[in-house]
N, C-alpha and C positions, 0 to 999 in steps of 0.2 A: 508297581502295578505288574501285578502275573500273564506273560503271553498265552493267548490262545489262539491254536492254528483251527476256521470252522473246514467241515470235512463237504466238500460237495460233491453231489452224485453227477456226473456223465451224462450229459445230456445225447440225446439219437437222436437218430433220422427215422422216421413211420412214415410204411409210404401207404396209408389210412387213405383209403377215396385214393388213391391213385394219385398223387403228389405227392411231394415232401416237407414235411416238421417235423419240428424240434420237437421230440422229447421227451421226456422229465429232467426237463428245464422246468424250475419252480420260479417262479416268478415274485410268488408271496414270499418262496423265502428272501430272496435275492431284493427282495423291497424292504424283508425287516430287518432281512443285513445288513443291506445300509444305510437303516435307518443310525440301529444298534452305532456300526463301524466310523458314523459320520460325529459322531460324538464322542470319540474315543483319541485315536490314534490316524496316521495315515501309512496305509500299504493300498494294493489293491487285490479285489477277486476278479479269478477268470476261471469260465469253463472257453476249452477248448474243443472246438470239431479239423479231425483232419481230411482231405480228402486222398484218396484211392491214388493219386499219381506215387510216379515213382521221384525220390528225395531230391530236393532242394540246396538243400541246409541253409545253415546263416552268418554272417560273418560275422567274427565276434569283435571285442569296444563296448557292452550291453556297460551300461555301468550298475555296477555289484553283483552279476549275473556271469561266471564264470564261464568261458567259451567252452566248456567239454558241455556244462549244462543247456549251455544255449541249441550248441551245432545237437543236441539232443531233444531239444521240444524245438525243434525247428523242422528238421531229418523231413518234411514232413508239408507239404500246404497247407497251411488250416484259417480258421477265421476264428475269432477270436473277441468272445464276449464277457464284459467285466463291468465290474465299479470301481469308483476313485472316489474320493471322502474326503477328500481336497488336503493342502499342504500352500504354507507359503504361496509359490511360485501357481498356483492354478487352486485356490482358495473355496469355487464349489462346489461342490459334489459331483456326479457326472455319471452318468451308465456310458461306455464306449465298443465300441466296437470293431475288426482292425482285420484284412487279411495278409499273409504271410507268403511268400513277396505279392506287392499289390498289385492284383493284371493292370492290362490299360483305362480309361473310363471310370475307375476306380470310382477316384472322387467327384466321378460327374452321372455316379449312378441313384436313381428316384428309391432312395431310403424313409421310411417314416415310420410315425409319425408326426405330421410336424409336433414339434422344430430341432427334429435331428436333421443336423447338419453338418459337413465332411468338415478337419478341422486339417490345410493342410501341413502345417507347422508341427500337429503330431501324427501328420499318419494315417486320423482312423474318425469313424463319423459316432457324434455324440448325442449325448440325451443329456436332460439339465432331471438330475433327480427332481427337485421341483416340481416341471412337468409330470412325472411319472406315480410321485405322491398326492395331485388335484387333480388329478384326470378321473371321469366321472367311474370309469373302472383299471385300476391301475396294471389290474394282471394285465391284460386283454395290452392293453398301451406299450408296455414293456417288451409283453412277446411280437407285437407286430413290430418293436423292433427290431428283436433279435429274429424275426424271422425277415425280418427283408436285409436286414443287410446280411443275413449269411446269403441268402436266396442272387443278391449282387457279388458278392463274394466264389460262389458257384457259378454261378451263371457265366458271371464275366472270366473268369477262371476258368474257360471249359473243360470243372471235373465230370468226371462220368459218374453222376444223381444216383444210379443206379444201382453200384456197385457200395457206395454206401445205405443204402435200404437193411431198413432189422428185417430178418427175414425169425419170423417168429411160431414156434412149431407148434405144431397137431397139441391138445389138449385132452383130447378124445384118445382111446382105444381101435384099433386097428379089429373092423369087424370078424369074426372070429373064420375060419378055415373051415367047409365044408368039404 
C-alpha cells in the first residue's frame, strides 16, 4: 500500500461582521477525508490555530514524536482540531479538539453541538464521526464544533483575539492624486 500524505490548508481567523470566525477550514473536505481515512489506516490529521501569546513550550515524552518536533509544534498556545479514524484502542472514528496548554475550566466549557463531549482521559473534546455524517447539515454541524471548541480555548486562555484577526488588503486602487 502506498502512503499518501494529504495537504490541508491552514485555517485563519476572519473578523467579518465584527466577530472572530474560522475561515479557510473546509468541513466538506474534512468529512470526505474522514470517510476515506476511516476505511484505510490509523493516523490523525489536524489543523492548528496558534494564539499570539508568548511561547509556552511543551514537555517531551510524546510517543513517536521527537522532543525537538514537540517543542517547535507547541512553542505557543494552540487550539487544534483533527480527525482520528480509529484503531484497536479507540475503534470509533471521531473529530477532536484540544487546547495546549489546557486553560482552566476548559473541561467544563460548553462545546457544541451535542453529542460533543470532553474526554478526561484524552483531555480533548470529541465529536463522533457518525453524528457528523448523519446530521441534516454535516458541514454546519462540524463547523459548529470547530468554532465552539476554538471559542472555548481562546476565551478561557485569555488570548488576544484581535491580534489573530486576518487583515484583508483592499483590492481597489487608491484614487489618483489631483
